[in-house]
N, CA, C, O and the ligand as a Tripos MOL2 file, in Angstrom:
@<TRIPOS>MOLECULE
protein
  261   259    66     0     0
PROTEIN
NO_CHARGES

@<TRIPOS>ATOM
      1 N         130.9230   94.4320   97.1480 N.3       1 MET1
      2 CA        129.8000   94.9160   96.4340 C.3       1 MET1
      3 C         128.5210   94.9120   97.4390 C.2       1 MET1
      4 O         128.0490   93.8810   97.9190 O.2       1 MET1
      5 N         128.0940   96.0650   97.6530 N.am      2 VAL2
      6 CA        126.9040   96.1830   98.5190 C.3       2 VAL2
      7 C         125.6150   96.0340   97.7230 C.2       2 VAL2
      8 O         125.4990   96.5750   96.6230 O.2       2 VAL2
      9 N         124.6690   95.3230   98.2550 N.am      3 ASN3
     10 CA        123.3630   95.0700   97.6660 C.3       3 ASN3
     11 C         122.4370   96.2330   97.9320 C.2       3 ASN3
     12 O         121.9630   96.3950   99.0560 O.2       3 ASN3
     13 N         122.1690   97.0430   96.9340 N.am      4 HIS4
     14 CA        121.3740   98.2370   97.2180 C.3       4 HIS4
     15 C         119.8600   97.9640   96.8520 C.2       4 HIS4
     16 O         119.0570   98.8970   96.8770 O.2       4 HIS4
     17 N         119.5140   96.8140   96.5470 N.am      5 SER5
     18 CA        118.1820   96.6080   95.9320 C.3       5 SER5
     19 C         117.0680   97.0190   96.8570 C.2       5 SER5
     20 O         116.0480   97.5020   96.3650 O.2       5 SER5
     21 N         117.1800   96.8670   98.1510 N.am      6 GLY6
     22 CA        116.1160   97.2580   99.0770 C.3       6 GLY6
     23 C         116.0930   98.7370   99.1430 C.2       6 GLY6
     24 O         115.0140   99.3300   99.1370 O.2       6 GLY6
     25 N         117.2320   99.3720   99.2070 N.am      7 VAL7
     26 CA        117.2110  100.8510   99.2940 C.3       7 VAL7
     27 C         116.6110  101.4120   98.0270 C.2       7 VAL7
     28 O         115.7800  102.3180   98.0890 O.2       7 VAL7
     29 N         117.0070  100.9020   96.8900 N.am      8 VAL8
     30 CA        116.4770  101.3730   95.6220 C.3       8 VAL8
     31 C         114.9490  101.2130   95.5780 C.2       8 VAL8
     32 O         114.2340  102.1350   95.1850 O.2       8 VAL8
     33 N         114.4560  100.0320   95.9850 N.am      9 GLU9
     34 CA        113.0430   99.8070   95.9870 C.3       9 GLU9
     35 C         112.2980  100.7670   96.8700 C.2       9 GLU9
     36 O         111.2460  101.2790   96.4880 O.2       9 GLU9
     37 N         112.8240  101.0200   98.0430 N.am     10 THR10
     38 CA        112.1500  101.9210   98.8940 C.3      10 THR10
     39 C         112.1550  103.3440   98.3780 C.2      10 THR10
     40 O         111.1590  104.0600   98.4760 O.2      10 THR10
     41 N         113.3310  103.7580   97.8070 N.am     11 ALA11
     42 CA        113.4650  105.1000   97.2520 C.3      11 ALA11
     43 C         112.5000  105.2790   96.0840 C.2      11 ALA11
     44 O         111.8310  106.3050   95.9650 O.2      11 ALA11
     45 N         112.4430  104.2770   95.2390 N.am     12 ARG12
     46 CA        111.5190  104.3910   94.0840 C.3      12 ARG12
     47 C         109.9980  104.4870   94.5790 C.2      12 ARG12
     48 O         109.2130  105.2200   93.9780 O.2      12 ARG12
     49 N         109.6340  103.7950   95.5920 N.am     13 LYS13
     50 CA        108.2950  103.8060   96.1340 C.3      13 LYS13
     51 C         108.0530  105.2110   96.7090 C.2      13 LYS13
     52 O         106.9860  105.7900   96.5090 O.2      13 LYS13
     53 N         109.0470  105.7500   97.4220 N.am     14 GLN14
     54 CA        108.8780  107.1220   98.0540 C.3      14 GLN14
     55 C         108.7480  108.1510   96.9910 C.2      14 GLN14
     56 O         107.9470  109.0770   97.1200 O.2      14 GLN14
     57 N         109.5250  108.0210   95.9200 N.am     15 VAL15
     58 CA        109.5070  109.0080   94.8230 C.3      15 VAL15
     59 C         108.1610  108.9610   94.1310 C.2      15 VAL15
     60 O         107.5810  110.0000   93.8140 O.2      15 VAL15
     61 N         107.6740  107.7820   93.9020 N.am     16 SER16
     62 CA        106.4320  107.6000   93.1150 C.3      16 SER16
     63 C         105.2390  108.1060   94.0420 C.2      16 SER16
     64 O         104.3280  108.7680   93.5450 O.2      16 SER16
     65 N         105.2570  107.8040   95.3060 N.am     17 ALA17
     66 CA        104.2340  108.2920   96.2450 C.3      17 ALA17
     67 C         104.2420  109.8200   96.3760 C.2      17 ALA17
     68 O         103.1940  110.4660   96.3750 O.2      17 ALA17
     69 N         105.4670  110.3830   96.4900 N.am     18 ALA18
     70 CA        105.5670  111.8450   96.6310 C.3      18 ALA18
     71 C         105.0520  112.5000   95.3290 C.2      18 ALA18
     72 O         104.3820  113.5300   95.3880 O.2      18 ALA18
     73 N         105.3530  111.9230   94.1810 N.am     19 ARG19
     74 CA        104.9510  112.5450   92.8800 C.3      19 ARG19
     75 C         103.3800  112.4020   92.7300 C.2      19 ARG19
     76 O         102.7480  113.2810   92.1450 O.2      19 ARG19
     77 N         102.7800  111.3320   93.2410 N.am     20 ALA20
     78 CA        101.3820  111.1510   93.1430 C.3      20 ALA20
     79 C         100.6800  112.1700   93.9990 C.2      20 ALA20
     80 O          99.6720  112.7440   93.5860 O.2      20 ALA20
     81 N         101.2230  112.4160   95.2480 N.am     21 VAL21
     82 CA        100.6190  113.4850   96.0910 C.3      21 VAL21
     83 C         100.7870  114.9100   95.4820 C.2      21 VAL21
     84 O          99.8840  115.7460   95.5050 O.2      21 VAL21
     85 N         102.0600  115.1230   94.9160 N.am     22 MET22
     86 CA        102.2940  116.4650   94.2930 C.3      22 MET22
     87 C         101.3460  116.7020   93.1200 C.2      22 MET22
     88 O         101.0440  117.8490   92.7930 O.2      22 MET22
     89 N         100.8820  115.6450   92.4940 N.am     23 ALA23
     90 CA         99.9040  115.8660   91.2990 C.3      23 ALA23
     91 C          98.7000  116.5980   91.7650 C.2      23 ALA23
     92 O          98.0550  117.2560   90.9480 O.2      23 ALA23
     93 N          98.3250  116.5350   93.0830 N.am     24 GLY24
     94 CA         97.1730  117.1050   93.5710 C.3      24 GLY24
     95 C          97.4850  118.4040   94.2200 C.2      24 GLY24
     96 O          96.5930  119.0280   94.7960 O.2      24 GLY24
     97 N          98.7220  118.8510   94.1570 N.am     25 HIS25
     98 CA         99.1380  120.1290   94.7400 C.3      25 HIS25
     99 C          99.8960  120.9730   93.7940 C.2      25 HIS25
    100 O         101.0800  121.2190   94.0200 O.2      25 HIS25
    101 N          99.2570  121.4600   92.6870 N.am     26 ARG26
    102 CA         99.8470  122.3270   91.6830 C.3      26 ARG26
    103 C          99.5050  123.7280   92.0670 C.2      26 ARG26
    104 O          98.4510  124.0030   92.6400 O.2      26 ARG26
    105 N         100.3870  124.5900   91.7510 N.am     27 PRO27
    106 CA        100.1080  126.1030   91.9210 C.3      27 PRO27
    107 C          98.8690  126.5060   91.0760 C.2      27 PRO27
    108 O          98.9130  126.3910   89.8520 O.2      27 PRO27
    109 N          97.8400  126.9450   91.6650 N.am     28 ALA28
    110 CA         96.6560  127.3420   90.9560 C.3      28 ALA28
    111 C          96.6410  128.9280   90.8740 C.2      28 ALA28
    112 O          97.6640  129.5850   91.0620 O.2      28 ALA28
    113 N          95.4600  129.4730   90.5910 N.am     29 SER29
    114 CA         95.4100  130.9340   90.4410 C.3      29 SER29
    115 C          95.3530  131.6490   91.7320 C.2      29 SER29
    116 O          95.0110  131.0630   92.7590 O.2      29 SER29
    117 N          95.6900  132.9430   91.7100 N.am     30 HIS30
    118 CA         95.6220  133.7890   92.8410 C.3      30 HIS30
    119 C          96.5640  133.3510   94.0140 C.2      30 HIS30
    120 O          96.2150  133.5650   95.1750 O.2      30 HIS30
    121 N          97.6910  132.7730   93.7380 N.am     31 GLY31
    122 CA         98.6620  132.4280   94.7950 C.3      31 GLY31
    123 C          98.1530  131.2570   95.7070 C.2      31 GLY31
    124 O          98.5980  131.1140   96.8460 O.2      31 GLY31
    125 N          97.2550  130.4690   95.1980 N.am     32 CYS32
    126 CA         96.7820  129.3560   95.9570 C.3      32 CYS32
    127 C          97.2670  128.0390   95.2510 C.2      32 CYS32
    128 O          97.4160  127.9410   94.0330 O.2      32 CYS32
    129 N          97.5020  127.0090   96.1930 N.am     33 CYS33
    130 CA         97.6990  125.7190   95.6600 C.3      33 CYS33
    131 C          96.4050  125.1130   95.2340 C.2      33 CYS33
    132 O          95.3480  125.5390   95.7010 O.2      33 CYS33
    133 N          96.4400  124.0890   94.3260 N.am     34 SER34
    134 CA         95.2860  123.4390   93.8570 C.3      34 SER34
    135 C          94.3970  122.7760   94.9320 C.2      34 SER34
    136 O          93.2170  122.4910   94.7290 O.2      34 SER34
    137 N          95.0350  122.5590   96.0630 N.am     35 CYS35
    138 CA         94.3560  121.9860   97.2380 C.3      35 CYS35
    139 C          93.5970  122.9980   98.0100 C.2      35 CYS35
    140 O          92.7900  122.6390   98.8680 O.2      35 CYS35
    141 N          93.8310  124.3120   97.7300 N.am     36 GLY36
    142 CA         93.1070  125.4410   98.3470 C.3      36 GLY36
    143 C          93.9930  126.1340   99.4010 C.2      36 GLY36
    144 O          93.6220  127.1970   99.8990 O.2      36 GLY36
    145 N          95.1090  125.5770   99.7360 N.am     37 ARG37
    146 CA         96.0420  126.3180  100.7120 C.3      37 ARG37
    147 C          96.6360  127.5320   99.9700 C.2      37 ARG37
    148 O          96.6360  127.6110   98.7410 O.2      37 ARG37
    149 N          97.1360  128.4640  100.7810 N.am     38 HIS38
    150 CA         97.9690  129.5120  100.2280 C.3      38 HIS38
    151 C          99.3400  128.9130   99.8910 C.2      38 HIS38
    152 O          99.8230  127.9990  100.5600 O.2      38 HIS38
    153 N          99.9790  129.4840   98.7800 N.am     39 LEU39
    154 CA        101.3030  129.0760   98.5150 C.3      39 LEU39
    155 C         102.2730  129.8040   99.3510 C.2      39 LEU39
    156 O         101.9960  130.9660   99.6490 O.2      39 LEU39
    157 N         103.4370  129.2500   99.7960 N.am     40 PRO40
    158 CA        103.7500  127.8110   99.4430 C.3      40 PRO40
    159 C         102.9730  126.8690  100.2400 C.2      40 PRO40
    160 O         102.8160  127.0470  101.4480 O.2      40 PRO40
    161 N         102.4630  125.8350   99.5900 N.am     41 CYS41
    162 CA        101.6880  124.7960  100.2770 C.3      41 CYS41
    163 C         102.5860  123.8720  100.9570 C.2      41 CYS41
    164 O         103.5240  123.3530  100.3520 O.2      41 CYS41
    165 N         102.3260  123.6220  102.2780 N.am     42 SER42
    166 CA        103.2540  122.7640  103.1610 C.3      42 SER42
    167 C         103.2850  121.3950  102.6630 C.2      42 SER42
    168 O         104.3170  120.7350  102.7740 O.2      42 SER42
    169 N         102.1880  120.8960  102.0980 N.am     43 VAL43
    170 CA        102.0820  119.5140  101.6780 C.3      43 VAL43
    171 C         103.0270  119.3670  100.3970 C.2      43 VAL43
    172 O         103.8230  118.4380  100.2620 O.2      43 VAL43
    173 N         102.8470  120.3740   99.4980 N.am     44 ALA44
    174 CA        103.6570  120.3820   98.2410 C.3      44 ALA44
    175 C         105.1670  120.4300   98.6030 C.2      44 ALA44
    176 O         105.9950  119.7260   98.0240 O.2      44 ALA44
    177 N         105.4710  121.2950   99.5850 N.am     45 LEU45
    178 CA        106.9100  121.4590   99.9050 C.3      45 LEU45
    179 C         107.4050  120.1620  100.5450 C.2      45 LEU45
    180 O         108.5320  119.7500  100.2720 O.2      45 LEU45
    181 N         106.6160  119.5160  101.3720 N.am     46 ALA46
    182 CA        107.0940  118.2320  102.0440 C.3      46 ALA46
    183 C         107.2940  117.1580  100.9780 C.2      46 ALA46
    184 O         108.2430  116.3770  101.0450 O.2      46 ALA46
    185 N         106.3930  117.1250   99.9910 N.am     47 CYS47
    186 CA        106.5590  116.1210   98.9670 C.3      47 CYS47
    187 C         107.6920  116.3680   98.0620 C.2      47 CYS47
    188 O         108.3740  115.4440   97.6190 O.2      47 CYS47
    189 N         107.9230  117.7330   97.7550 N.am     48 ALA48
    190 CA        109.0600  118.0810   96.9160 C.3      48 ALA48
    191 C         110.3340  117.6440   97.6290 C.2      48 ALA48
    192 O         111.2470  117.1020   97.0060 O.2      48 ALA48
    193 N         110.3910  117.8790   98.9290 N.am     49 ARG49
    194 CA        111.6130  117.4040   99.7050 C.3      49 ARG49
    195 C         111.7810  115.9310   99.6570 C.2      49 ARG49
    196 O         112.8800  115.4150   99.4520 O.2      49 ARG49
    197 N         110.7270  115.2770   99.8410 N.am     50 THR50
    198 CA        110.7790  113.7780   99.8350 C.3      50 THR50
    199 C         111.2160  113.2840   98.4670 C.2      50 THR50
    200 O         112.0510  112.3870   98.3510 O.2      50 THR50
    201 N         110.6430  113.8770   97.4420 N.am     51 ASN51
    202 CA        111.0200  113.5670   96.0690 C.3      51 ASN51
    203 C         112.4770  113.7860   95.7660 C.2      51 ASN51
    204 O         113.1500  112.9140   95.2180 O.2      51 ASN51
    205 N         112.9900  115.0270   96.1470 N.am     52 GLU52
    206 CA        114.4020  115.3710   95.9780 C.3      52 GLU52
    207 C         115.3500  114.4230   96.6970 C.2      52 GLU52
    208 O         116.3540  113.9390   96.1740 O.2      52 GLU52
    209 N         114.9350  114.2000   97.9630 N.am     53 HIS53
    210 CA        115.8430  113.3210   98.7970 C.3      53 HIS53
    211 C         116.0130  111.8980   98.1940 C.2      53 HIS53
    212 O         117.1180  111.3630   98.1020 O.2      53 HIS53
    213 N         114.8840  111.3340   97.8000 N.am     54 HIS54
    214 CA        114.9240  109.9090   97.3210 C.3      54 HIS54
    215 C         115.4380  109.9060   95.8640 C.2      54 HIS54
    216 O         116.1200  108.9720   95.4430 O.2      54 HIS54
    217 N         115.0950  110.9800   95.0940 N.am     55 SER55
    218 CA        115.7040  110.9870   93.7080 C.3      55 SER55
    219 C         117.1840  111.1680   93.8120 C.2      55 SER55
    220 O         117.9240  110.7320   92.9290 O.2      55 SER55
    221 N         117.6400  111.7970   94.8610 N.am     56 GLY56
    222 CA        119.1460  112.0040   95.0910 C.3      56 GLY56
    223 C         119.7090  110.5960   95.3430 C.2      56 GLY56
    224 O         120.7240  110.2070   94.7640 O.2      56 GLY56
    225 N         119.0490  109.8660   96.1920 N.am     57 ILE57
    226 CA        119.6180  108.4900   96.5030 C.3      57 ILE57
    227 C         119.6960  107.6500   95.2410 C.2      57 ILE57
    228 O         120.6820  106.9640   94.9710 O.2      57 ILE57
    229 N         118.6270  107.7340   94.4930 N.am     58 LEU58
    230 CA        118.5900  106.9240   93.2100 C.3      58 LEU58
    231 C         119.7460  107.4410   92.2640 C.2      58 LEU58
    232 O         120.4790  106.6410   91.6810 O.2      58 LEU58
    233 N         119.8680  108.6810   92.1470 N.am     59 ALA59
    234 CA        120.8720  109.2470   91.3240 C.3      59 ALA59
    235 C         122.2380  108.8770   91.7800 C.2      59 ALA59
    236 O         123.0920  108.5960   90.9400 O.2      59 ALA59
    237 N         122.5170  108.8560   93.1030 N.am     60 ALA60
    238 CA        123.7870  108.4890   93.6470 C.3      60 ALA60
    239 C         124.1060  107.0010   93.3830 C.2      60 ALA60
    240 O         125.2620  106.6010   93.2400 O.2      60 ALA60
    241 N         123.0140  106.1990   93.3260 N.am     61 LEU61
    242 CA        123.2580  104.7810   93.1160 C.3      61 LEU61
    243 C         123.1350  104.4490   91.5680 C.2      61 LEU61
    244 O         123.1880  103.2930   91.1490 O.2      61 LEU61
    245 N         122.9740  105.5090   90.7940 N.am     62 HIS62
    246 CA        122.9020  105.3490   89.2730 C.3      62 HIS62
    247 C         121.7370  104.4280   88.9230 C.2      62 HIS62
    248 O         121.8640  103.5490   88.0700 O.2      62 HIS62
    249 N         120.6290  104.6310   89.5690 N.am     63 GLN63
    250 CA        119.4630  103.7940   89.3040 C.3      63 GLN63
    251 C         118.4260  104.4960   88.6260 C.2      63 GLN63
    252 O         117.3780  103.9080   88.3580 O.2      63 GLN63
    253 N         118.6120  105.7480   88.3020 N.am     64 GLY64
    254 CA        117.5630  106.6410   87.7400 C.3      64 GLY64
    255 C         116.4640  106.9010   88.7110 C.2      64 GLY64
    256 O         116.3140  106.1950   89.7090 O.2      64 GLY64
    257 N         115.6750  107.9350   88.4160 N.am     65 ALA65
    258 CA        114.6780  108.3290   89.3390 C.3      65 ALA65
    259 C         113.2280  108.1260   88.7810 C.2      65 ALA65
    260 O         112.2530  108.4250   89.4710 O.2      65 ALA65
    261 ZN         98.5260  121.8500   98.3560 Zn       66 ZN66
@<TRIPOS>BOND
     1     1     2 1
     2     2     3 1
     3     3     4 2
     4     3     5 am
     5     5     6 1
     6     6     7 1
     7     7     8 2
     8     7     9 am
     9     9    10 1
    10    10    11 1
    11    11    12 2
    12    11    13 am
    13    13    14 1
    14    14    15 1
    15    15    16 2
    16    15    17 am
    17    17    18 1
    18    18    19 1
    19    19    20 2
    20    19    21 am
    21    21    22 1
    22    22    23 1
    23    23    24 2
    24    23    25 am
    25    25    26 1
    26    26    27 1
    27    27    28 2
    28    27    29 am
    29    29    30 1
    30    30    31 1
    31    31    32 2
    32    31    33 am
    33    33    34 1
    34    34    35 1
    35    35    36 2
    36    35    37 am
    37    37    38 1
    38    38    39 1
    39    39    40 2
    40    39    41 am
    41    41    42 1
    42    42    43 1
    43    43    44 2
    44    43    45 am
    45    45    46 1
    46    46    47 1
    47    47    48 2
    48    47    49 am
    49    49    50 1
    50    50    51 1
    51    51    52 2
    52    51    53 am
    53    53    54 1
    54    54    55 1
    55    55    56 2
    56    55    57 am
    57    57    58 1
    58    58    59 1
    59    59    60 2
    60    59    61 am
    61    61    62 1
    62    62    63 1
    63    63    64 2
    64    63    65 am
    65    65    66 1
    66    66    67 1
    67    67    68 2
    68    67    69 am
    69    69    70 1
    70    70    71 1
    71    71    72 2
    72    71    73 am
    73    73    74 1
    74    74    75 1
    75    75    76 2
    76    75    77 am
    77    77    78 1
    78    78    79 1
    79    79    80 2
    80    79    81 am
    81    81    82 1
    82    82    83 1
    83    83    84 2
    84    83    85 am
    85    85    86 1
    86    86    87 1
    87    87    88 2
    88    87    89 am
    89    89    90 1
    90    90    91 1
    91    91    92 2
    92    91    93 am
    93    93    94 1
    94    94    95 1
    95    95    96 2
    96    95    97 am
    97    97    98 1
    98    98    99 1
    99    99   100 2
   100    99   101 am
   101   101   102 1
   102   102   103 1
   103   103   104 2
   104   103   105 am
   105   105   106 1
   106   106   107 1
   107   107   108 2
   108   107   109 am
   109   109   110 1
   110   110   111 1
   111   111   112 2
   112   111   113 am
   113   113   114 1
   114   114   115 1
   115   115   116 2
   116   115   117 am
   117   117   118 1
   118   118   119 1
   119   119   120 2
   120   119   121 am
   121   121   122 1
   122   122   123 1
   123   123   124 2
   124   123   125 am
   125   125   126 1
   126   126   127 1
   127   127   128 2
   128   127   129 am
   129   129   130 1
   130   130   131 1
   131   131   132 2
   132   131   133 am
   133   133   134 1
   134   134   135 1
   135   135   136 2
   136   135   137 am
   137   137   138 1
   138   138   139 1
   139   139   140 2
   140   139   141 am
   141   141   142 1
   142   142   143 1
   143   143   144 2
   144   143   145 am
   145   145   146 1
   146   146   147 1
   147   147   148 2
   148   147   149 am
   149   149   150 1
   150   150   151 1
   151   151   152 2
   152   151   153 am
   153   153   154 1
   154   154   155 1
   155   155   156 2
   156   155   157 am
   157   157   158 1
   158   158   159 1
   159   159   160 2
   160   159   161 am
   161   161   162 1
   162   162   163 1
   163   163   164 2
   164   163   165 am
   165   165   166 1
   166   166   167 1
   167   167   168 2
   168   167   169 am
   169   169   170 1
   170   170   171 1
   171   171   172 2
   172   171   173 am
   173   173   174 1
   174   174   175 1
   175   175   176 2
   176   175   177 am
   177   177   178 1
   178   178   179 1
   179   179   180 2
   180   179   181 am
   181   181   182 1
   182   182   183 1
   183   183   184 2
   184   183   185 am
   185   185   186 1
   186   186   187 1
   187   187   188 2
   188   187   189 am
   189   189   190 1
   190   190   191 1
   191   191   192 2
   192   191   193 am
   193   193   194 1
   194   194   195 1
   195   195   196 2
   196   195   197 am
   197   197   198 1
   198   198   199 1
   199   199   200 2
   200   199   201 am
   201   201   202 1
   202   202   203 1
   203   203   204 2
   204   203   205 am
   205   205   206 1
   206   206   207 1
   207   207   208 2
   208   207   209 am
   209   209   210 1
   210   210   211 1
   211   211   212 2
   212   211   213 am
   213   213   214 1
   214   214   215 1
   215   215   216 2
   216   215   217 am
   217   217   218 1
   218   218   219 1
   219   219   220 2
   220   219   221 am
   221   221   222 1
   222   222   223 1
   223   223   224 2
   224   223   225 am
   225   225   226 1
   226   226   227 1
   227   227   228 2
   228   227   229 am
   229   229   230 1
   230   230   231 1
   231   231   232 2
   232   231   233 am
   233   233   234 1
   234   234   235 1
   235   235   236 2
   236   235   237 am
   237   237   238 1
   238   238   239 1
   239   239   240 2
   240   239   241 am
   241   241   242 1
   242   242   243 1
   243   243   244 2
   244   243   245 am
   245   245   246 1
   246   246   247 1
   247   247   248 2
   248   247   249 am
   249   249   250 1
   250   250   251 1
   251   251   252 2
   252   251   253 am
   253   253   254 1
   254   254   255 1
   255   255   256 2
   256   255   257 am
   257   257   258 1
   258   258   259 1
   259   259   260 2
@<TRIPOS>SUBSTRUCTURE
     1 MET1         2 RESIDUE 1 A MET
     2 VAL2         6 RESIDUE 1 A VAL
     3 ASN3        10 RESIDUE 1 A ASN
     4 HIS4        14 RESIDUE 1 A HIS
     5 SER5        18 RESIDUE 1 A SER
     6 GLY6        22 RESIDUE 1 A GLY
     7 VAL7        26 RESIDUE 1 A VAL
     8 VAL8        30 RESIDUE 1 A VAL
     9 GLU9        34 RESIDUE 1 A GLU
    10 THR10       38 RESIDUE 1 A THR
    11 ALA11       42 RESIDUE 1 A ALA
    12 ARG12       46 RESIDUE 1 A ARG
    13 LYS13       50 RESIDUE 1 A LYS
    14 GLN14       54 RESIDUE 1 A GLN
    15 VAL15       58 RESIDUE 1 A VAL
    16 SER16       62 RESIDUE 1 A SER
    17 ALA17       66 RESIDUE 1 A ALA
    18 ALA18       70 RESIDUE 1 A ALA
    19 ARG19       74 RESIDUE 1 A ARG
    20 ALA20       78 RESIDUE 1 A ALA
    21 VAL21       82 RESIDUE 1 A VAL
    22 MET22       86 RESIDUE 1 A MET
    23 ALA23       90 RESIDUE 1 A ALA
    24 GLY24       94 RESIDUE 1 A GLY
    25 HIS25       98 RESIDUE 1 A HIS
    26 ARG26      102 RESIDUE 1 A ARG
    27 PRO27      106 RESIDUE 1 A PRO
    28 ALA28      110 RESIDUE 1 A ALA
    29 SER29      114 RESIDUE 1 A SER
    30 HIS30      118 RESIDUE 1 A HIS
    31 GLY31      122 RESIDUE 1 A GLY
    32 CYS32      126 RESIDUE 1 A CYS
    33 CYS33      130 RESIDUE 1 A CYS
    34 SER34      134 RESIDUE 1 A SER
    35 CYS35      138 RESIDUE 1 A CYS
    36 GLY36      142 RESIDUE 1 A GLY
    37 ARG37      146 RESIDUE 1 A ARG
    38 HIS38      150 RESIDUE 1 A HIS
    39 LEU39      154 RESIDUE 1 A LEU
    40 PRO40      158 RESIDUE 1 A PRO
    41 CYS41      162 RESIDUE 1 A CYS
    42 SER42      166 RESIDUE 1 A SER
    43 VAL43      170 RESIDUE 1 A VAL
    44 ALA44      174 RESIDUE 1 A ALA
    45 LEU45      178 RESIDUE 1 A LEU
    46 ALA46      182 RESIDUE 1 A ALA
    47 CYS47      186 RESIDUE 1 A CYS
    48 ALA48      190 RESIDUE 1 A ALA
    49 ARG49      194 RESIDUE 1 A ARG
    50 THR50      198 RESIDUE 1 A THR
    51 ASN51      202 RESIDUE 1 A ASN
    52 GLU52      206 RESIDUE 1 A GLU
    53 HIS53      210 RESIDUE 1 A HIS
    54 HIS54      214 RESIDUE 1 A HIS
    55 SER55      218 RESIDUE 1 A SER
    56 GLY56      222 RESIDUE 1 A GLY
    57 ILE57      226 RESIDUE 1 A ILE
    58 LEU58      230 RESIDUE 1 A LEU
    59 ALA59      234 RESIDUE 1 A ALA
    60 ALA60      238 RESIDUE 1 A ALA
    61 LEU61      242 RESIDUE 1 A LEU
    62 HIS62      246 RESIDUE 1 A HIS
    63 GLN63      250 RESIDUE 1 A GLN
    64 GLY64      254 RESIDUE 1 A GLY
    65 ALA65      258 RESIDUE 1 A ALA
    66 ZN66       261 GROUP 0 **** ****
């Protein structure tokens, strides 16, 4: 039995950090992100990737996301 606790803790922190940043990068009006960049916003995309990656790790370990 491998101890995944460190991996899970790290993944959960990454997911929560990515979601916190994403909260400030919502699609706004006129094809712009709420941060003022044109969509697709590179910050939002990077955070979405981080969120997906670490959520996938948590799902694979059956730890929830
Ligand atoms: Zn943005």
